[in-house]
C-alpha positions in Angstrom: -53.9 -81.1 36.1 -52.9 -81.5 32.5 -53.8 -84.6 30.5 -52.7 -85.8 27.1 -55.0 -87.2 24.4 -58.1 -85.2 25.0 -60.8 -85.4 22.4 -62.1 -82.4 20.4 -64.5 -81.4 23.2 -61.9 -82.0 25.8 -59.9 -79.0 24.7 -62.4 -76.6 26.2 -62.4 -78.5 29.5 -58.6 -78.5 29.4 -58.6 -74.7 29.1 -60.6 -74.3 32.4 -58.6 -77.3 33.9 -61.5 -79.4 35.1 -60.3 -82.8 36.7 -62.9 -84.6 34.6 -61.0 -84.0 31.3 -59.3 -87.3 31.6 -62.6 -89.0 31.1 -62.9 -87.6 27.6 -59.7 -89.1 26.3 -59.2 -92.6 24.9 -60.2 -95.8 26.7 -56.5 -96.5 27.6 -56.3 -93.1 29.4 -59.4 -93.9 31.4 -57.9 -97.1 32.6 -54.4 -95.8 33.3 -55.0 -92.4 35.0 -58.6 -91.9 35.5 -59.6 -94.5 38.1 -58.7 -92.4 41.1 -60.6 -89.4 39.8 -63.6 -91.6 39.0 -63.6 -92.9 42.6 -63.3 -89.5 44.1 -66.0 -88.0 41.9 -68.8 -90.3 42.5 -68.0 -94.0 41.9 -68.2 -96.2 38.8 -71.4 -94.6 37.6 -69.3 -91.7 36.2 -67.1 -94.1 34.3 -70.1 -95.8 32.7 -71.6 -92.4 31.8 -68.4 -91.2 30.3 -67.9 -94.4 28.3 -71.4 -94.1 26.9 -70.8 -90.5 26.0 -67.5 -91.4 24.3 -69.2 -94.1 22.3 -72.0 -91.8 21.2 -69.5 -89.1 20.3 -67.5 -91.6 18.3 -70.6 -92.9 16.5 -71.7 -89.3 15.7 -68.3 -88.5 14.3 -68.4 -91.6 12.1 -71.9 -90.6 10.9 -70.9 -87.0 10.1 -67.8 -88.2 8.1 -70.1 -89.4 5.3 -73.2 -87.8 3.8 -76.7 -89.0 4.9 -77.4 -90.4 1.4 -74.4 -92.8 1.9 -75.9 -94.2 5.1 -79.4 -94.4 3.7 -78.1 -96.5 0.7 -76.0 -98.7 2.9 -79.0 -99.3 5.2 -81.2 -100.1 2.2 -78.6 -102.5 0.8 -78.1 -104.3 4.1 -81.8 -104.5 4.6 -82.3 -106.1 1.2 -79.7 -108.7 2.1 -81.3 -109.5 5.4 -84.8 -109.9 4.0 -84.5 -111.0 0.4 -81.9 -113.7 0.9 -83.7 -115.6 3.6 -86.9 -115.4 1.6 -85.1 -116.7 -1.5 -83.7 -119.6 0.6 -87.2 -120.6 1.9 -88.6 -120.4 -1.6 -85.9 -122.7 -2.8 -87.0 -125.3 -0.2 -90.6 -124.7 -1.1 -89.9 -125.4 -4.7 -88.6 -128.9 -3.8 -91.3 -129.5 -1.3 -94.0 -128.7 -3.9 -92.7 -131.3 -6.3 -89.9 -129.4 -8.2 -86.9 -131.6 -9.1 -84.7 -129.7 -11.5 -81.6 -128.0 -10.1 -81.2 -126.1 -13.4 -84.7 -124.6 -13.1 -84.1 -123.4 -9.6 -80.7 -121.9 -10.5 -82.3 -120.3 -13.6 -85.0 -118.7 -11.5 -82.2 -117.1 -9.4 -81.0 -115.0 -12.3 -84.3 -114.7 -14.3 -84.9 -111.4 -12.4 -82.0 -109.6 -14.1 -84.4 -107.0 -15.6 -85.1 -105.6 -12.1 -81.8 -103.7 -11.7 -82.0 -102.7 -15.4 -85.5 -101.2 -14.8 -84.2 -99.4 -11.7 -81.5 -97.8 -13.8 -84.0 -95.9 -16.0 -85.0 -93.3 -13.3 -81.3 -92.7 -12.6 -80.7 -91.9 -16.2 -83.9 -90.0 -16.9 -84.4 -88.0 -13.7 -81.0 -88.0 -12.1 -77.5 -86.8 -13.0 -76.2 -90.3 -13.8 -74.9 -91.2 -17.2 -74.4 -94.7 -18.5 -71.0 -96.3 -18.4 -70.9 -96.7 -22.1 -69.3 -98.1 -24.0 -67.9 -100.4 -21.4 -64.2 -101.2 -21.7 -63.1 -104.6 -22.9 -61.8 -105.4 -19.4 -65.1 -104.4 -17.9 -66.9 -106.7 -20.3 -64.5 -109.5 -19.4 -65.2 -109.0 -15.7 -69.0 -109.0 -16.3 -68.8 -112.2 -18.2 -66.6 -113.9 -15.6 -68.7 -112.8 -12.7 -71.8 -114.0 -14.6 -70.2 -117.4 -15.1 -69.2 -117.7 -11.4 -72.7 -116.6 -10.3 -74.3 -119.3 -12.5 -72.0 -121.9 -11.0 -72.7 -120.6 -7.5 -76.5 -120.8 -8.0 -76.3 -124.3 -9.3 -74.3 -125.4 -6.3 -76.9 -123.9 -3.9 -79.7 -125.6 -5.9 -78.0 -129.0 -5.3 -77.6 -128.2 -1.6 -81.2 -127.2 -1.1 -82.4 -130.4 -2.7 -80.6 -132.6 -0.2 -80.4 -130.4 2.9 -83.1 -128.8 5.1 -83.3 -125.0 4.7 -82.1 -124.4 8.3 -79.1 -126.6 7.8 -78.2 -125.2 4.4 -78.3 -121.7 5.8 -76.1 -122.6 8.8 -73.5 -124.1 6.5 -73.7 -121.1 4.2 -72.5 -119.0 7.2 -69.0 -120.2 6.3 -69.1 -117.6 3.5 -67.9 -115.1 6.1 -64.6 -116.9 6.4 -64.2 -117.1 2.6 -65.2 -113.4 2.2 -62.5 -112.4 4.7 -59.8 -114.5 3.1 -60.6 -113.6 -0.5 -61.2 -109.9 0.4 -57.8 -109.7 2.0 -55.9 -111.6 -0.8 -57.7 -109.9 -3.8 -58.7 -106.4 -2.6 -56.2 -105.7 0.2 -56.1 -103.2 2.9 -59.9 -102.5 3.1 -60.4 -106.1 4.2 -57.8 -106.5 7.0 -58.0 -109.6 9.0 -57.7 -108.7 12.7 -58.1 -110.8 15.8 -61.9 -110.3 15.8 -62.2 -111.5 12.2 -60.0 -114.5 12.9 -62.1 -115.3 16.0 -65.3 -115.1 14.0 -63.9 -117.3 11.3 -62.9 -120.0 13.8 -66.1 -119.9 15.7 -68.4 -120.0 12.7 -66.3 -122.7 11.1 -66.7 -124.7 14.3 -70.5 -124.3 14.0 -70.3 -125.7 10.5 -68.3 -128.7 11.8 -71.0 -129.4 14.4 -73.6 -129.5 11.7 -71.5 -132.0 9.8 -71.1 -134.2 12.8 -74.8 -134.2 13.4 -75.7 -135.0 9.8 -78.0 -138.0 10.7 -80.5 -136.0 12.8 -82.0 -133.8 10.1 -81.8 -135.9 7.0 -85.0 -135.9 5.0 -86.7 -139.3 4.3 -85.4 -140.7 1.0 -82.1 -138.8 1.1 -79.1 -141.1 1.3 -76.0 -140.4 3.3 -74.1 -139.9 0.1 -76.6 -137.3 -1.2 -76.5 -135.5 2.2 -72.7 -135.4 2.1 -72.9 -134.1 -1.5 -75.3 -131.4 -0.6 -73.1 -130.4 2.4 -70.0 -130.2 0.2 -71.6 -128.2 -2.5 -73.1 -125.8 0.1 -69.6 -125.1 1.4 -68.2 -124.8 -2.1 -71.0 -122.4 -3.0 -70.2 -120.3 0.1 -66.6 -120.2 -1.0 -67.6 -119.1 -4.5 -69.9 -116.5 -2.9 -67.0 -115.0 -1.0 -64.9 -115.0 -4.2 -67.7 -113.2 -6.1 -67.8 -110.5 -3.4 -64.1 -109.9 -3.5 -64.0 -109.8 -7.3 -66.9 -107.4 -7.4 -65.1 -105.0 -5.0 -62.0 -105.3 -7.2 -64.0 -104.3 -10.3 -65.5 -101.3 -8.4 -62.0 -100.2 -7.3 -60.2 -100.7 -10.6 -62.8 -100.0 -13.3 -65.7 -98.2 -11.6 -64.0 -96.0 -9.1 -66.5 -94.5 -6.7 -64.4 -91.4 -6.0 -64.4 -91.9 -2.2 -67.2 -92.1 0.3 -68.5 -88.6 -0.4 -69.2 -89.4 -4.1 -70.2 -93.1 -3.6 -73.8 -92.3 -3.1 -74.0 -90.1 -6.2 -72.5 -92.8 -8.3 -74.6 -95.7 -6.9 -76.0 -96.3 -10.4 -72.8 -98.2 -11.2 -74.0 -100.9 -8.7 -77.2 -101.3 -10.8 -75.2 -101.3 -14.0 -72.9 -104.1 -12.7 -75.7 -106.1 -11.3 -77.8 -105.9 -14.5 -74.8 -106.9 -16.6 -73.6 -109.7 -14.4 -77.1 -111.2 -13.9 -77.7 -111.0 -17.7 -74.5 -112.9 -18.2 -75.4 -115.5 -15.6 -78.9 -115.7 -17.2 -77.4 -116.5 -20.6 -75.1 -119.2 -19.2 -77.9 -120.8 -17.1 -80.4 -120.6 -20.0 -77.9 -122.5 -22.2 -77.6 -125.2 -19.5 -81.4 -125.4 -19.0 -82.0 -125.8 -22.8 -79.3 -128.5 -23.0 -81.0 -130.5 -20.2 -84.5 -130.0 -21.7 -85.4 -127.9 -18.7 -88.0 -125.6 -20.4 -90.2 -128.6 -21.2 -89.6 -129.9 -17.7 -91.1 -126.6 -16.4 -94.5 -127.4 -17.9 -94.4 -131.0 -16.5 -93.5 -129.7 -13.0 -96.2 -127.0 -13.1 -98.9 -129.5 -13.9 -98.2 -131.5 -10.7 -97.0 -128.8 -8.4 -98.6 -128.9 -4.9 -97.2 -125.9 -3.0 -98.6 -122.3 -2.9 -102.0 -123.3 -4.0 -100.8 -125.9 -6.5 -100.9 -126.1 -10.3 -99.4 -123.7 -12.8 -100.4 -120.7 -10.8 -98.6 -121.9 -7.6 -95.6 -122.9 -9.6 -95.4 -119.5 -11.4 -95.7 -117.8 -8.0 -92.9 -119.7 -6.4 -90.5 -119.4 -9.4 -91.4 -115.7 -9.9 -90.9 -114.7 -6.2 -87.7 -116.7 -6.1 -86.4 -114.7 -9.1 -87.4 -111.4 -7.5 -86.2 -112.0 -4.0 -82.9 -113.5 -5.1 -82.2 -110.6 -7.4 -82.9 -108.1 -4.7 -80.7 -109.9 -2.3 -77.8 -110.0 -4.7 -78.4 -106.3 -5.5 -78.2 -105.5 -1.8 -75.0 -107.5 -1.4 -73.4 -105.7 -4.4 -74.4 -102.4 -2.8 -72.8 -103.3 0.5 -69.6 -104.4 -1.3 -69.6 -101.0 -3.2 -70.3 -98.8 -0.1 -68.5 -101.0 2.4 -66.3 -104.0 1.8 -66.2 -107.7 1.0 -65.9 -108.5 4.7 -68.9 -106.4 5.6 -71.0 -108.2 3.0 -69.8 -111.5 4.4 -70.8 -110.5 7.9 -74.3 -109.5 6.8 -74.5 -112.7 4.8 -73.8 -114.6 8.1 -76.4 -112.5 9.9 -79.2 -113.9 7.8 -78.4 -117.4 9.1 -80.5 -117.2 12.3 -83.3 -115.5 10.4 -83.5 -118.3 7.8 -83.0 -121.1 10.4 -85.8 -120.0 12.6 -88.1 -119.3 9.7 -87.4 -122.7 8.3 -88.2 -124.4 11.6 -91.5 -122.5 11.9 -92.7 -122.8 8.3 -91.3 -126.1 7.1 -91.0 -127.8 10.5 -87.4 -128.5 9.9 -85.9 -130.7 12.7 -84.0 -128.6 15.3 -81.7 -130.8 17.2 -79.6 -129.8 20.2 -76.5 -129.8 17.9 -78.2 -127.5 15.4 -79.2 -125.1 18.2 -75.6 -125.1 19.5 -74.4 -124.3 16.0 -76.9 -121.5 15.7 -75.7 -120.0 19.0 -72.1 -120.3 18.0 -72.8 -118.6 14.7 -74.5 -115.7 16.4 -71.7 -115.5 18.9 -69.1 -115.4 16.1 -70.9 -112.6 14.4 -71.2 -110.6 17.6 -67.6 -111.0 18.5 -66.6 -109.7 15.0 -68.8 -106.7 15.3 -67.6 -105.7 18.8 -64.0 -106.3 17.9 -64.3 -104.5 14.5 -66.0 -101.5 16.1 -63.3 -101.3 18.8 -60.5 -101.5 16.3 -62.0 -98.7 14.1 -62.4 -96.5 17.2 -58.8 -97.1 18.3 -57.5 -96.4 14.7 -59.4 -93.1 14.7 -58.0 -92.1 18.0 -54.5 -92.9 17.0 -54.9 -91.1 13.7 -56.1 -87.9 15.3 -53.7 -87.8 18.3 -50.8 -85.9 16.6 -53.2 -83.1 15.6 -54.7 -83.0 19.1 -51.2 -82.7 20.6 -50.3 -79.8 18.4 -53.5 -78.0 19.4 -52.8 -78.6 23.0 -49.3 -77.2 22.7 -50.7 -74.1 21.1 -53.1 -73.7 24.0 -50.4 -74.1 26.6 -48.2 -71.6 24.8 
């Protein structure tokens, strides 16, 4: 029996004409012409076994298509996003709980860690093969300044949001960045950020979770926070999420147009451009935020806030600890996000940004005793569901695309075998 669409391993099975060769084709072949053979060869267990084998083979092929260093850097970047961003969110809430009041101080601390990527660059230059992108072109300087300005505005919006919203609520609302990342990624970058059915489904579902939080606004409002302040914090959280998605897309555009990575094989060897961009953008944002802080007498306010700070042991030491760790964690989170954008895409960064939502929400309920209403639980479940549907659909789409792309070559090889 001859079957079309066999995988690479299936060619050997085809040569000895085993009936089981149909199992090693695509999923559509299994459904259309493999059911009778599955039943006659031992029941559904064979189908499950073959599907698992096909999935493992597909995953192994995807892994082998890129160097191990690529996957290691992508894992480190994603891990930084999933750990540092939730920590930075909790520290923002801790700043306000301890007596902090300045939105400018909190947004300033988010970019005060700009020397971190700059220090990480030194080993790349001294002990590696990396060379500085110097002098930067005028266009590259423009993009660094623009991204720094947008980052400063984004941090200020989130600082407002965390003053008026519980950390769990603010993180749930921030999950809307996936929708904005998908839209901006598609409009600005293009084909690397295609919006398929799974992405649309995730956008709709996660947006529904945000709407549920908005409708349940009265259940988690802190004492002393008015309805108008809560609404302002909610609106600024959504606006900050939109700006977050825009920053992801523009960063990917800069990598593609001005800091070309030379393809996946060379991306890992040129990872220093991620550190360069992050150091330059954070320095630019630090300059903008410092100017705003000085204009609002924020540096003098730091000393006053430190004297009466009550969190993390209290006093100046506790204040310095919260502000310092906030600077470090936020910078590592942004660095991880920039790495994901460089190695992956804007949409992938938006997805991982949404993944941190359940981590932050649960941690905020445990550490800060944030109220966890039934509506908030429902929103959390919906958000996780939306993320899961995106990942399953995106993985299936990539697998189908690989199978379709390889089918002409497979057919030619089969014809040679038959001849």
